[in-house]
C-alpha positions as CSV (number, residue, x, y, z in Angstrom):
1,X,35.0,-92.8,-107.3
2,X,32.5,-89.8,-108.6
3,X,33.6,-88.3,-111.6
4,X,32.1,-84.8,-112.6
5,X,30.2,-84.6,-115.7
6,X,32.4,-82.7,-117.8
7,X,35.4,-85.1,-117.0
8,X,33.3,-87.9,-117.9
9,X,32.4,-86.3,-121.2
10,X,36.1,-85.7,-122.0
11,X,36.9,-89.2,-121.1
12,X,33.9,-90.5,-123.6
13,X,35.2,-88.0,-126.3
14,X,39.0,-89.1,-125.6
15,X,38.0,-92.8,-125.8
16,X,36.7,-92.7,-129.4
17,X,39.7,-91.1,-130.5
18,X,42.9,-92.3,-128.4
19,X,45.5,-94.7,-129.8
20,X,44.3,-98.3,-129.9
21,X,46.5,-101.4,-129.0
22,X,46.9,-103.5,-132.5
23,X,45.1,-106.5,-131.4
24,X,42.1,-104.0,-130.8
25,X,40.8,-106.1,-127.6
26,X,42.7,-103.8,-125.3
27,X,41.9,-100.1,-124.7
28,X,43.6,-98.1,-122.4
29,X,42.5,-94.9,-120.9
30,X,46.1,-93.2,-121.4
31,X,48.0,-95.0,-123.9
32,X,51.2,-94.6,-125.6
33,X,51.4,-93.6,-129.3
34,X,50.9,-97.4,-130.3
35,X,47.8,-97.9,-128.0
36,X,50.1,-100.0,-125.5
37,X,50.6,-99.3,-122.0
38,X,52.7,-96.3,-121.2
39,X,56.1,-96.4,-119.4
40,X,55.6,-95.2,-115.8
41,X,58.9,-93.0,-115.9
42,X,57.0,-91.2,-119.0
43,X,54.1,-90.5,-117.2
44,X,55.7,-88.9,-114.2
45,X,58.6,-87.4,-116.3
46,X,56.7,-86.0,-119.2
47,X,53.2,-85.5,-117.4
48,X,53.1,-85.1,-113.9
49,X,56.4,-83.2,-113.4
50,X,55.9,-80.4,-116.0
51,X,52.2,-80.2,-115.0
52,X,53.2,-79.7,-111.3
53,X,56.0,-77.2,-112.2
54,X,53.4,-75.2,-114.4
55,X,51.0,-75.2,-111.4
56,X,53.8,-73.6,-109.0
57,X,54.0,-76.8,-107.0
58,X,57.8,-77.1,-107.1
59,X,60.5,-77.9,-104.6
60,X,61.4,-75.5,-101.8
61,X,65.0,-75.2,-103.1
62,X,64.3,-75.4,-106.9
63,X,61.5,-73.6,-108.7
64,X,62.2,-75.5,-111.7
65,X,61.9,-79.1,-110.2
66,X,58.7,-80.8,-109.0
67,X,57.8,-80.9,-105.3
68,X,56.4,-84.2,-105.7
69,X,57.9,-87.0,-107.5
70,X,55.2,-89.8,-107.8
71,X,51.7,-90.3,-108.9
72,X,50.6,-91.4,-105.5
73,X,50.8,-87.7,-104.6
74,X,47.7,-87.2,-106.5
75,X,46.0,-89.7,-104.0
76,X,46.9,-87.4,-100.9
77,X,46.0,-84.1,-102.8
78,X,42.4,-86.0,-103.6
79,X,41.9,-86.9,-99.9
80,X,43.0,-83.3,-98.7
81,X,40.9,-81.8,-101.2
82,X,38.0,-84.0,-99.9
83,X,38.7,-83.2,-96.2
84,X,39.7,-79.4,-96.3
85,X,36.8,-77.1,-95.5
86,X,34.8,-75.5,-98.1
87,X,36.0,-71.9,-97.1
88,X,39.4,-73.4,-98.0
89,X,38.4,-74.7,-101.5
90,X,37.9,-78.4,-100.2
91,X,34.5,-80.3,-100.2
92,X,34.2,-80.5,-96.4
93,X,33.1,-84.5,-96.4
94,X,32.8,-86.5,-93.3
95,X,35.5,-89.1,-92.5
96,X,33.2,-92.2,-93.4
97,X,32.8,-90.6,-96.8
98,X,36.5,-89.6,-97.4
99,X,37.2,-93.6,-96.4
100,X,34.8,-94.8,-98.9
101,X,36.0,-92.7,-101.8
102,X,39.7,-93.8,-101.0
103,X,38.6,-97.5,-100.9
104,X,39.9,-97.9,-97.0
105,X,39.1,-101.2,-95.5
106,X,38.0,-99.1,-92.3
107,X,37.6,-95.7,-91.1
108,X,40.3,-96.0,-88.8
109,X,42.9,-96.0,-91.8
110,X,41.6,-92.6,-92.9
111,X,41.5,-91.4,-89.5
112,X,45.3,-92.2,-89.0
113,X,46.5,-91.0,-92.3
114,X,44.4,-87.9,-92.7
115,X,43.0,-87.2,-89.1
116,X,45.4,-84.1,-88.8
117,X,43.6,-82.5,-91.9
118,X,39.9,-82.6,-90.4
119,X,39.0,-79.2,-88.8
120,X,38.8,-79.1,-84.9
121,X,36.7,-76.6,-83.0
122,X,38.1,-74.4,-80.3
123,X,37.9,-76.6,-77.2
124,X,38.6,-73.5,-74.8
125,X,34.7,-72.8,-74.3
126,X,33.8,-76.1,-73.7
127,X,36.5,-76.8,-71.0
128,X,35.8,-73.2,-69.2
129,X,32.2,-74.5,-69.0
130,X,33.0,-77.5,-67.5
131,X,35.9,-76.3,-65.3
132,X,34.9,-76.7,-61.4
133,X,31.9,-79.0,-62.3
134,X,33.3,-81.9,-61.0
135,X,35.5,-81.8,-57.9
């Protein structure tokens, strides 16, 4: 997955100062305070949830609760961002590129999951031009 240069720079700086595991052989990107694997529930409840609420991505009936409850939502956001049109803030990437970035084994998986997000042209002009040509 491509990483923007500023993000890569920040990750390299973080690597130098983040907590390390006691045996120093393992170094995680986002460890707990002791340098060990952070508990999944902590990541979701202390990290993702408050971040979503701060960004205004909240449940329809409760503006204090995050709309999504799991980290997999970030994958779907990434896919949507890759697909959406540039005028809408997306990258407008081709289906094949999105499929590769998501690591799908074939393009059909990406098309089945996210095909509804790809922009479609208005077919009415094409249909009108072809009307009456066959028959």
